[in-house]
Backbone as JSON Lines, residues from 0, in Angstrom:
{"i":0,"aa":"M","n":[-1.74,-27.1,-19.43],"ca":[-3.01,-28.41,-18.85],"c":[-4.04,-27.03,-18.59]}
{"i":1,"aa":"A","n":[-5.5,-27.15,-18.99],"ca":[-6.06,-26.33,-19.03],"c":[-6.81,-26.18,-17.66]}
{"i":2,"aa":"I","n":[-7.0,-25.21,-17.41],"ca":[-7.81,-24.8,-15.85],"c":[-8.96,-25.4,-15.72]}
{"i":3,"aa":"S","n":[-9.85,-25.88,-14.86],"ca":[-10.86,-26.32,-14.44],"c":[-12.22,-25.11,-14.68]}
{"i":4,"aa":"Q","n":[-12.86,-25.78,-15.8],"ca":[-14.22,-24.65,-15.54],"c":[-14.81,-24.25,-14.53]}
{"i":5,"aa":"E","n":[-14.84,-24.79,-13.61],"ca":[-15.26,-24.54,-12.45],"c":[-14.58,-23.56,-11.91]}
{"i":6,"aa":"I","n":[-13.46,-23.29,-11.62],"ca":[-12.64,-22.18,-11.13],"c":[-12.85,-20.88,-12.04]}
{"i":7,"aa":"K","n":[-12.68,-21.23,-13.52],"ca":[-12.9,-20.15,-14.29],"c":[-14.75,-19.27,-13.89]}
{"i":8,"aa":"D","n":[-15.48,-20.38,-13.59],"ca":[-16.89,-19.72,-13.34],"c":[-16.63,-19.13,-12.04]}
{"i":9,"aa":"A","n":[-16.08,-19.63,-11.28],"ca":[-16.1,-19.06,-10.0],"c":[-15.84,-17.44,-9.74]}
{"i":10,"aa":"I","n":[-14.42,-17.63,-10.47],"ca":[-13.81,-15.97,-10.55],"c":[-14.72,-15.29,-11.27]}
{"i":11,"aa":"H","n":[-15.43,-15.11,-12.48],"ca":[-16.24,-14.52,-13.32],"c":[-17.58,-14.26,-12.15]}
{"i":12,"aa":"S","n":[-18.17,-15.21,-11.98],"ca":[-19.22,-15.05,-10.78],"c":[-18.84,-14.04,-9.75]}
{"i":13,"aa":"I","n":[-17.79,-14.7,-9.05],"ca":[-17.31,-13.66,-7.55],"c":[-17.21,-11.86,-8.53]}
{"i":14,"aa":"T","n":[-16.27,-11.99,-9.45],"ca":[-16.21,-10.72,-9.82],"c":[-17.37,-9.78,-10.24]}
{"i":15,"aa":"L","n":[-18.14,-10.44,-10.81],"ca":[-19.6,-10.11,-10.83],"c":[-20.36,-9.04,-9.52]}
{"i":16,"aa":"E","n":[-20.75,-10.39,-8.79],"ca":[-20.73,-10.05,-7.63],"c":[-20.35,-8.96,-6.59]}
{"i":17,"aa":"Y","n":[-19.16,-9.1,-6.67],"ca":[-18.46,-7.92,-6.25],"c":[-18.6,-6.47,-6.38]}
{"i":18,"aa":"W","n":[-18.62,-6.62,-8.13],"ca":[-18.92,-5.12,-8.45],"c":[-20.05,-4.85,-8.49]}
{"i":19,"aa":"A","n":[-20.96,-5.56,-8.43],"ca":[-22.28,-4.99,-8.3],"c":[-22.47,-4.52,-6.79]}
{"i":20,"aa":"A","n":[-22.0,-5.05,-5.95],"ca":[-22.11,-4.63,-4.5],"c":[-21.3,-3.18,-4.06]}
{"i":21,"aa":"H","n":[-19.84,-3.16,-4.87],"ca":[-19.14,-2.39,-4.38],"c":[-18.43,-1.35,-5.49]}
{"i":22,"aa":"S","n":[-19.0,-1.76,-6.75],"ca":[-18.48,-0.84,-7.84],"c":[-17.49,-0.23,-7.99]}
{"i":23,"aa":"R","n":[-16.09,-1.22,-7.29],"ca":[-14.68,-1.19,-7.56],"c":[-14.36,-2.44,-8.03]}
{"i":24,"aa":"P","n":[-13.01,-2.34,-7.96],"ca":[-12.49,-4.11,-8.48],"c":[-12.16,-4.8,-7.34]}
{"i":25,"aa":"L","n":[-12.22,-5.87,-7.85],"ca":[-12.15,-6.95,-6.34],"c":[-10.5,-7.16,-6.61]}
{"i":26,"aa":"L","n":[-9.69,-6.79,-5.62],"ca":[-8.09,-6.8,-5.78],"c":[-7.58,-8.04,-5.64]}
{"i":27,"aa":"L","n":[-6.7,-8.9,-6.21],"ca":[-6.35,-10.01,-6.62],"c":[-5.72,-10.41,-5.06]}
{"i":28,"aa":"S","n":[-5.62,-9.99,-4.3],"ca":[-5.22,-10.47,-2.9],"c":[-6.65,-10.62,-1.81]}
{"i":29,"aa":"N","n":[-7.33,-10.22,-2.11],"ca":[-8.9,-10.74,-1.38],"c":[-9.63,-11.79,-2.47]}
{"i":30,"aa":"L","n":[-8.65,-12.49,-3.51],"ca":[-10.03,-13.0,-4.24],"c":[-9.89,-14.62,-3.74]}
{"i":31,"aa":"P","n":[-8.67,-15.17,-3.18],"ca":[-8.29,-16.44,-2.8],"c":[-9.39,-17.11,-1.94]}
{"i":32,"aa":"P","n":[-9.46,-16.28,-0.52],"ca":[-10.28,-17.04,0.08],"c":[-12.21,-17.17,-0.32]}
{"i":33,"aa":"L","n":[-12.33,-15.97,-1.37],"ca":[-13.61,-16.2,-2.14],"c":[-13.58,-17.47,-3.07]}
{"i":34,"aa":"V","n":[-12.62,-17.82,-3.88],"ca":[-12.13,-18.44,-4.67],"c":[-12.66,-19.9,-3.98]}
{"i":35,"aa":"E","n":[-11.71,-19.92,-2.68],"ca":[-11.69,-21.62,-1.84],"c":[-13.19,-21.81,-1.34]}
{"i":36,"aa":"A","n":[-14.04,-20.52,-0.91],"ca":[-15.33,-21.02,-0.56],"c":[-15.91,-21.66,-1.79]}
{"i":37,"aa":"Q","n":[-15.97,-21.43,-2.89],"ca":[-16.18,-21.82,-3.72],"c":[-16.32,-22.89,-4.6]}
{"i":38,"aa":"V","n":[-14.76,-22.96,-4.53],"ca":[-14.31,-24.37,-5.16],"c":[-13.28,-25.04,-4.32]}
{"i":39,"aa":"T","n":[-13.74,-25.61,-3.28],"ca":[-12.8,-26.69,-2.17],"c":[-11.23,-27.18,-3.05]}
{"i":40,"aa":"N","n":[-10.36,-27.04,-2.53],"ca":[-9.24,-27.06,-2.99],"c":[-8.71,-26.82,-4.42]}
{"i":41,"aa":"Y","n":[-8.94,-25.52,-4.7],"ca":[-8.81,-24.93,-5.85],"c":[-7.3,-24.86,-6.1]}
{"i":42,"aa":"K","n":[-6.39,-25.11,-4.91],"ca":[-5.08,-24.57,-5.04],"c":[-4.33,-26.06,-5.76]}
{"i":43,"aa":"N","n":[-4.45,-26.82,-5.44],"ca":[-4.28,-28.36,-6.1],"c":[-4.64,-28.2,-7.4]}
{"i":44,"aa":"M","n":[-5.58,-27.97,-8.04],"ca":[-6.32,-27.76,-9.43],"c":[-5.22,-26.51,-10.13]}
{"i":45,"aa":"L","n":[-5.01,-25.92,-9.47],"ca":[-3.82,-24.83,-10.23],"c":[-2.66,-25.63,-10.95]}
{"i":46,"aa":"E","n":[-2.1,-26.37,-9.8],"ca":[-1.06,-27.19,-9.74],"c":[-0.05,-26.01,-9.62]}
{"i":47,"aa":"K","n":[1.0,-25.7,-10.57],"ca":[1.89,-24.48,-10.21],"c":[1.96,-23.52,-11.04]}
{"i":48,"aa":"R","n":[0.37,-22.92,-11.19],"ca":[-0.12,-21.6,-11.75],"c":[-0.5,-20.91,-10.81]}
{"i":49,"aa":"T","n":[-0.47,-19.4,-11.3],"ca":[-0.82,-18.72,-9.9],"c":[-2.11,-18.35,-10.33]}
{"i":50,"aa":"L","n":[-3.09,-17.88,-9.55],"ca":[-4.38,-17.25,-9.83],"c":[-4.5,-15.83,-10.62]}
{"i":51,"aa":"K","n":[-3.43,-15.47,-10.96],"ca":[-3.38,-14.22,-11.4],"c":[-3.1,-14.95,-13.27]}
{"i":52,"aa":"S","n":[-2.32,-15.71,-13.37],"ca":[-2.25,-16.27,-14.8],"c":[-3.56,-16.68,-15.35]}
{"i":53,"aa":"V","n":[-4.21,-17.57,-14.18],"ca":[-5.81,-18.23,-14.27],"c":[-6.35,-16.84,-14.9]}
{"i":54,"aa":"I","n":[-6.94,-15.9,-13.98],"ca":[-7.39,-14.66,-14.27],"c":[-6.95,-14.12,-15.73]}
{"i":55,"aa":"K","n":[-5.96,-14.15,-15.69],"ca":[-5.7,-13.49,-17.68],"c":[-6.02,-14.6,-18.47]}
{"i":56,"aa":"E","n":[-6.19,-15.77,-17.91],"ca":[-6.91,-16.98,-18.85],"c":[-8.43,-16.58,-19.22]}
{"i":57,"aa":"V","n":[-8.88,-16.19,-17.89],"ca":[-10.38,-15.89,-18.3],"c":[-10.7,-14.36,-18.77]}
{"i":58,"aa":"A","n":[-9.41,-13.87,-18.76],"ca":[-9.89,-12.37,-19.04],"c":[-9.72,-12.79,-20.51]}
{"i":59,"aa":"A","n":[-8.34,-13.37,-21.33],"ca":[-8.7,-13.64,-22.46],"c":[-9.85,-13.86,-22.99]}
{"i":60,"aa":"E","n":[-10.44,-15.09,-22.58],"ca":[-12.04,-15.6,-23.09],"c":[-12.75,-14.43,-22.84]}
{"i":61,"aa":"G","n":[-12.79,-13.24,-22.44],"ca":[-13.81,-12.29,-22.22],"c":[-14.76,-12.17,-21.2]}
{"i":62,"aa":"Q","n":[-14.46,-12.84,-20.35],"ca":[-15.3,-12.66,-19.25],"c":[-15.02,-11.85,-17.56]}
{"i":63,"aa":"V","n":[-13.88,-11.62,-17.99],"ca":[-13.53,-10.28,-16.66],"c":[-12.33,-9.66,-17.22]}
{"i":64,"aa":"R","n":[-12.01,-8.68,-16.55],"ca":[-10.86,-7.73,-17.09],"c":[-9.68,-7.61,-16.06]}
{"i":65,"aa":"L","n":[-8.74,-7.67,-16.13],"ca":[-7.7,-6.94,-14.63],"c":[-7.34,-5.99,-15.03]}
{"i":66,"aa":"V","n":[-7.35,-4.77,-13.86],"ca":[-6.94,-3.35,-14.39],"c":[-6.0,-3.46,-13.15]}
{"i":67,"aa":"M","n":[-4.91,-2.83,-13.31],"ca":[-3.96,-2.63,-12.54],"c":[-3.48,-1.16,-12.5]}
{"i":68,"aa":"H","n":[-3.19,-0.97,-11.14],"ca":[-2.49,0.88,-10.76],"c":[-1.45,1.22,-11.31]}
{"i":69,"aa":"P","n":[-1.22,2.3,-12.24],"ca":[-0.27,2.91,-13.11],"c":[1.06,2.97,-12.31]}
{"i":70,"aa":"T","n":[0.97,3.35,-10.84],"ca":[2.37,3.34,-9.86],"c":[2.57,2.08,-8.8]}
{"i":71,"aa":"H","n":[1.28,1.7,-8.53],"ca":[1.55,0.67,-7.52],"c":[1.12,-0.79,-8.21]}
{"i":72,"aa":"K","n":[2.44,-1.32,-8.62],"ca":[2.58,-2.84,-9.65],"c":[1.59,-3.77,-8.68]}
{"i":73,"aa":"A","n":[1.35,-3.86,-7.25],"ca":[0.83,-4.95,-6.39],"c":[-0.56,-4.42,-6.3]}
{"i":74,"aa":"K","n":[-0.77,-3.38,-6.84],"ca":[-2.29,-3.11,-6.42],"c":[-3.15,-3.94,-7.94]}
{"i":75,"aa":"V","n":[-3.53,-4.64,-7.93],"ca":[-4.25,-5.32,-9.32],"c":[-5.81,-5.71,-8.79]}
{"i":76,"aa":"G","n":[-6.89,-5.52,-9.85],"ca":[-7.61,-5.87,-9.57],"c":[-8.35,-6.57,-10.76]}
{"i":77,"aa":"V","n":[-9.83,-6.99,-10.34],"ca":[-10.68,-7.71,-11.17],"c":[-11.97,-7.07,-11.78]}
{"i":78,"aa":"V","n":[-12.48,-7.06,-12.67],"ca":[-13.93,-6.17,-12.7],"c":[-13.99,-7.04,-13.97]}
{"i":79,"aa":"P","n":[-15.46,-6.73,-14.31],"ca":[-16.52,-7.41,-15.18],"c":[-16.08,-7.0,-16.67]}
{"i":80,"aa":"T","n":[-15.84,-7.57,-17.51],"ca":[-15.44,-6.86,-18.93],"c":[-16.18,-5.69,-19.23]}
{"i":81,"aa":"S","n":[-17.32,-5.71,-18.91],"ca":[-18.36,-3.97,-19.23],"c":[-18.54,-2.96,-18.44]}
{"i":82,"aa":"A","n":[-17.49,-3.52,-17.09],"ca":[-17.25,-2.49,-16.3],"c":[-16.54,-1.22,-17.04]}
{"i":83,"aa":"V","n":[-16.42,-0.21,-17.0],"ca":[-15.35,0.91,-16.95],"c":[-14.85,1.1,-15.61]}
{"i":84,"aa":"Y","n":[-13.65,0.97,-15.72],"ca":[-12.73,1.49,-14.27],"c":[-11.29,1.5,-14.67]}
{"i":85,"aa":"E","n":[-10.59,2.62,-14.04],"ca":[-9.07,2.44,-14.16],"c":[-9.13,3.37,-12.72]}
{"i":86,"aa":"F","n":[-7.67,2.88,-12.44],"ca":[-7.14,3.31,-11.08],"c":[-6.48,4.77,-11.68]}
{"i":87,"aa":"E","n":[-6.82,5.52,-10.44],"ca":[-6.54,6.9,-10.46],"c":[-5.06,6.85,-9.73]}
{"i":88,"aa":"E","n":[-4.43,8.0,-11.06],"ca":[-3.31,8.36,-10.14],"c":[-3.16,9.07,-8.9]}
{"i":89,"aa":"E","n":[-2.73,8.25,-7.62],"ca":[-2.4,9.43,-7.09],"c":[-1.58,10.61,-6.75]}
{"i":90,"aa":"A","n":[-2.01,11.79,-6.2],"ca":[-1.31,12.68,-6.19],"c":[-0.08,12.84,-5.13]}
{"i":91,"aa":"R","n":[1.13,12.96,-5.86],"ca":[2.22,12.75,-4.85],"c":[2.19,14.02,-3.8]}
{"i":92,"aa":"P","n":[2.4,13.46,-2.59],"ca":[2.55,14.52,-1.73],"c":[3.9,15.56,-1.83]}
{"i":93,"aa":"A","n":[3.4,17.0,-1.76],"ca":[4.64,18.07,-1.98],"c":[5.54,17.78,-1.12]}
{"i":94,"aa":"P","n":[7.16,17.71,-1.51],"ca":[8.44,17.58,-0.58],"c":[7.9,18.53,0.81]}
{"i":95,"aa":"A","n":[8.64,18.01,1.68],"ca":[8.36,18.92,3.37],"c":[9.22,20.13,3.07]}
{"i":96,"aa":"K","n":[8.96,21.08,3.4],"ca":[9.87,22.1,3.89],"c":[10.75,22.17,4.93]}
{"i":97,"aa":"D","n":[11.45,22.61,5.31],"ca":[12.6,23.08,6.19],"c":[11.45,23.33,7.25]}
{"i":98,"aa":"S","n":[10.62,24.58,7.18],"ca":[9.85,25.12,8.13],"c":[8.35,24.34,8.64]}
{"i":99,"aa":"D","n":[8.45,23.4,8.2],"ca":[7.19,22.37,8.22],"c":[7.34,21.62,10.11]}
{"i":100,"aa":"T","n":[6.55,21.95,10.45],"ca":[6.41,21.45,11.98],"c":[5.92,20.6,12.03]}
{"i":101,"aa":"S","n":[4.88,19.68,10.99],"ca":[4.0,18.53,11.42],"c":[4.71,17.5,11.53]}
{"i":102,"aa":"K","n":[5.82,16.96,11.95],"ca":[7.01,15.85,11.82],"c":[7.96,16.37,12.6]}
{"i":103,"aa":"P","n":[8.28,15.7,13.85],"ca":[8.96,16.33,14.68],"c":[10.79,16.38,14.03]}
{"i":104,"aa":"R","n":[11.49,17.16,14.33],"ca":[12.99,17.17,13.53],"c":[13.86,16.39,14.32]}
{"i":105,"aa":"E","n":[14.8,15.36,13.95],"ca":[15.68,14.87,14.94],"c":[16.63,16.02,15.83]}
{"i":106,"aa":"D","n":[16.77,17.23,15.29],"ca":[17.79,18.36,15.81],"c":[16.83,18.71,16.58]}
{"i":107,"aa":"E","n":[15.56,18.66,17.21],"ca":[14.66,19.23,17.94],"c":[15.3,19.51,19.85]}
{"i":108,"aa":"P","n":[15.42,18.43,20.0],"ca":[16.17,18.45,21.65],"c":[17.5,19.1,21.62]}
{"i":109,"aa":"V","n":[18.21,19.37,20.88],"ca":[19.61,20.5,20.72],"c":[18.9,21.76,20.62]}
{"i":110,"aa":"L","n":[18.11,21.77,20.01],"ca":[17.31,23.38,19.35],"c":[16.82,24.02,20.71]}
{"i":111,"aa":"L","n":[16.23,23.09,21.61],"ca":[15.61,23.33,22.67],"c":[16.37,23.92,23.46]}
{"i":112,"aa":"L","n":[17.61,22.99,23.88],"ca":[18.35,23.43,24.81],"c":[19.76,24.29,24.33]}
{"i":113,"aa":"L","n":[19.55,24.71,23.4],"ca":[20.06,26.13,22.87],"c":[19.34,27.42,22.91]}
{"i":114,"aa":"R","n":[17.99,26.96,22.56],"ca":[17.0,28.3,23.15],"c":[16.59,28.39,24.79]}
{"i":115,"aa":"A","n":[17.16,27.68,24.98],"ca":[17.37,27.91,26.72],"c":[18.55,28.49,27.2]}
{"i":116,"aa":"L","n":[19.7,27.55,26.52],"ca":[20.75,28.31,27.03],"c":[20.79,29.66,26.42]}
{"i":117,"aa":"A","n":[20.61,30.15,25.41],"ca":[20.39,31.79,24.86],"c":[19.63,32.88,25.82]}
{"i":118,"aa":"R","n":[18.56,32.24,26.98],"ca":[18.21,32.88,27.97],"c":[19.08,33.53,28.88]}
{"i":119,"aa":"L","n":[19.99,32.7,29.24],"ca":[20.88,33.21,29.98],"c":[21.44,34.04,30.19]}
{"i":120,"aa":"S","n":[22.03,34.54,31.28],"ca":[22.44,35.81,31.38],"c":[24.64,35.56,30.84]}
{"i":121,"aa":"P","n":[24.98,36.48,30.29],"ca":[26.47,36.16,29.98],"c":[27.07,35.56,31.27]}
{"i":122,"aa":"E","n":[27.18,35.9,32.71],"ca":[27.45,35.35,34.11],"c":[26.96,33.84,33.61]}
{"i":123,"aa":"E","n":[25.8,33.87,34.13],"ca":[25.17,32.01,33.75],"c":[25.9,31.41,32.74]}
{"i":124,"aa":"L","n":[26.36,31.95,31.61],"ca":[27.05,31.07,30.6],"c":[27.88,30.34,30.71]}
{"i":125,"aa":"E","n":[28.62,31.75,31.45],"ca":[30.18,31.14,32.0],"c":[30.11,29.79,33.14]}
{"i":126,"aa":"K","n":[29.16,29.71,33.75],"ca":[29.33,28.4,34.39],"c":[28.46,27.4,33.73]}
{"i":127,"aa":"V","n":[28.14,27.41,32.61],"ca":[27.43,26.2,31.88],"c":[28.65,25.2,31.43]}
{"i":128,"aa":"N","n":[28.74,24.08,31.75],"ca":[29.57,23.19,30.81],"c":[29.07,21.98,30.57]}
{"i":129,"aa":"I","n":[28.94,21.76,29.11],"ca":[28.05,20.76,28.67],"c":[28.79,19.66,27.79]}
{"i":130,"aa":"P","n":[28.99,18.45,28.4],"ca":[29.55,17.34,27.72],"c":[29.49,17.24,26.22]}
{"i":131,"aa":"V","n":[30.11,17.06,25.36],"ca":[30.12,16.61,24.17],"c":[29.45,15.78,23.51]}
{"i":132,"aa":"A","n":[29.94,14.43,24.44],"ca":[28.71,13.3,24.56],"c":[27.36,13.49,24.9]}
{"i":133,"aa":"V","n":[26.52,14.3,25.82],"ca":[25.56,14.6,25.99],"c":[25.04,15.22,24.6]}
{"i":134,"aa":"L","n":[25.66,16.47,23.9],"ca":[24.94,16.7,23.01],"c":[24.73,15.75,21.77]}
{"i":135,"aa":"V","n":[25.68,14.5,21.7],"ca":[25.69,13.53,20.97],"c":[24.4,12.99,20.99]}
{"i":136,"aa":"K","n":[24.11,12.51,22.13],"ca":[23.09,11.52,22.5],"c":[21.75,12.37,22.22]}
{"i":137,"aa":"L","n":[21.63,13.84,22.61],"ca":[20.18,14.28,22.11],"c":[20.25,14.35,20.8]}
{"i":138,"aa":"L","n":[21.16,14.43,19.79],"ca":[20.92,13.94,18.22],"c":[20.64,12.96,18.08]}
{"i":139,"aa":"K","n":[20.59,11.64,18.68],"ca":[20.18,10.58,18.44],"c":[18.86,9.97,18.87]}
């Protein structure tokens, strides 16, 4: 079944306005309330089709273009046909090194305890008795 020209026109005009104001794609996740503002009850007009499938139809007619992020599949946007835009592939963060202190380590409480114990004299260490259950709790 053909989609209402009113919905197609709304998608086209919303895309043009958004691009003119922001110079970046209008993400599909932000589109439904904007279409609803122009076409009351548009969801019923779509029947069982998705908004993305309608946009693909509008794109096939040359009114808009879909742009998709190369790694984030959920990041899909709409731009005017004449717009030149591609999502940039984000640099992946380097794997954390063991010496990285930017995030707390899970074993930090145990290490702190061991460092404190290392400062004790041999006589004081003889008197220290720590149940294994306590050490296990420190690791949790």
